[in-house]
Structure formats: C-alpha cells, structure tokens
C-alpha positions as CSV (number, residue, x, y, z in Angstrom):
1,M,15.5,-39.8,-31.0
2,A,15.0,-35.8,-29.9
3,E,14.4,-33.5,-32.6
4,K,16.9,-30.7,-33.6
5,L,15.8,-27.1,-32.8
6,N,15.1,-24.8,-35.5
7,L,18.4,-22.2,-35.0
8,D,16.6,-19.8,-37.7
9,W,13.4,-19.4,-36.1
10,E,12.9,-15.7,-35.8
11,P,9.0,-14.1,-34.7
12,K,7.6,-12.3,-37.4
13,A,7.0,-9.0,-34.5
14,P,9.6,-7.7,-32.1
15,L,8.6,-9.9,-28.8
16,L,9.4,-7.0,-26.7
17,L,9.6,-3.4,-27.8
18,T,10.3,0.6,-26.4
19,F,7.7,3.0,-25.2
20,E,8.2,4.7,-27.5
21,Q,7.3,1.8,-30.3
22,V,4.2,1.4,-27.2
23,G,3.4,4.6,-28.2
24,L,3.1,5.0,-31.8
25,L,1.4,1.6,-31.8
26,L,-1.5,2.7,-29.8
27,N,-1.5,6.3,-30.9
28,V,-0.2,8.0,-27.4
29,S,2.6,9.6,-25.6
30,S,5.4,7.1,-24.4
31,R,4.6,9.2,-21.4
32,T,0.6,7.8,-21.3
33,V,2.7,4.5,-22.4
34,R,4.6,4.4,-18.8
35,R,1.1,5.6,-16.5
36,F,0.1,2.1,-18.4
37,V,2.8,0.0,-17.0
38,A,2.4,1.8,-13.6
39,R,-1.3,0.8,-13.5
40,R,0.0,-2.7,-14.7
41,E,-2.2,-2.3,-17.6
42,L,0.9,-3.5,-19.7
43,I,3.6,-5.5,-18.5
44,A,7.9,-4.1,-18.6
45,R,10.3,-5.9,-18.2
46,Q,14.1,-5.2,-17.6
47,L,16.7,-6.2,-20.1
48,G,20.2,-5.4,-20.3
49,G,19.1,-2.1,-18.5
50,R,16.7,-0.7,-20.5
51,T,12.7,-1.5,-19.7
52,L,10.6,-3.3,-22.2
53,I,7.1,-4.0,-23.0
54,L,6.2,-7.5,-23.4
55,R,4.0,-7.2,-27.5
56,S,1.6,-9.8,-25.9
57,S,0.7,-7.5,-22.5
58,I,-0.2,-5.0,-25.6
59,D,-2.3,-8.0,-27.2
60,V,-4.0,-8.4,-23.8
61,F,-4.9,-4.5,-23.0
62,L,-6.3,-4.3,-26.0
63,R,-8.7,-7.1,-26.2
64,R,-10.6,-5.4,-23.0
65,P,-14.0,-3.7,-22.9
66,Y,-13.0,-0.6,-22.5
67,H,-15.1,0.2,-20.0
68,A,-13.3,-2.6,-17.7
69,T,-13.2,-0.6,-14.4
70,E,-10.6,-2.0,-11.6
71,S,-13.5,-3.4,-8.8
72,D,-12.8,-2.1,-5.2
73,E,-11.5,-5.6,-4.1
74,E,-8.6,-4.4,-6.8
75,K,-8.5,-0.6,-5.4
76,A,-7.4,-1.7,-2.5
77,E,-5.4,-4.3,-3.0
78,R,-3.4,-1.9,-5.2
79,R,-3.6,0.8,-2.2
80,R,-2.0,-2.1,-0.1
81,R,0.6,-2.9,-2.2
82,K,1.6,0.7,-2.5
83,A,1.4,1.5,1.3
84,E,3.5,-1.5,1.5
85,R,6.1,0.2,-0.8
86,E,6.2,3.3,0.8
87,Q,7.1,1.0,4.2
88,V,9.5,-0.5,2.7
89,A,11.5,2.7,1.1
90,Q,11.3,4.3,4.7
91,L,13.6,1.7,5.9
C-alpha cells in the first residue's frame, strides 16, 4: 500500500529568497547579488513574475574556495555563450 503524503511538511528555511534577502545573508548589496546571478555564481529562477535565488545555490557558493577562479576553458565558454546571446538578440 502506498504511503500517505505528509501535507503539513514545511521547510525550516525558505527554499527561494529575494535578492535583498540574499544580500542580507551575505552582507552585500542586492546589486552584488544580481552580479553573482549574472556570473552564474548563484542560481535564480523566475516564479510568479519575480526572480528568486535558490537557497541551495547559496550553500554551494559559500562552500567554494575563496581563491577559485575560472579556468581558461570556462572563460572561453562564457564568452562564446555571450556572443551567441548577442547574435540572437540582433535577429
């Protein structure tokens, strides 16, 4: 027999946060949080007309070594994706 779902379950912390909430958590401005998202250091999702940050991406972000930098391959890939987006935007 299948188990019944516990509909009373609630996460201990929000799963999605606003730019302002993330800024408060990280002690940075919401503009800096937007830069992290633009650089894909944090993962954001559109939900109900709002852009929200995944809490799990903050945990991953904080666990990364401070001195971690993009490899040459990652930089080249980022530039390639940007060029593709610009080409599409021109169409």
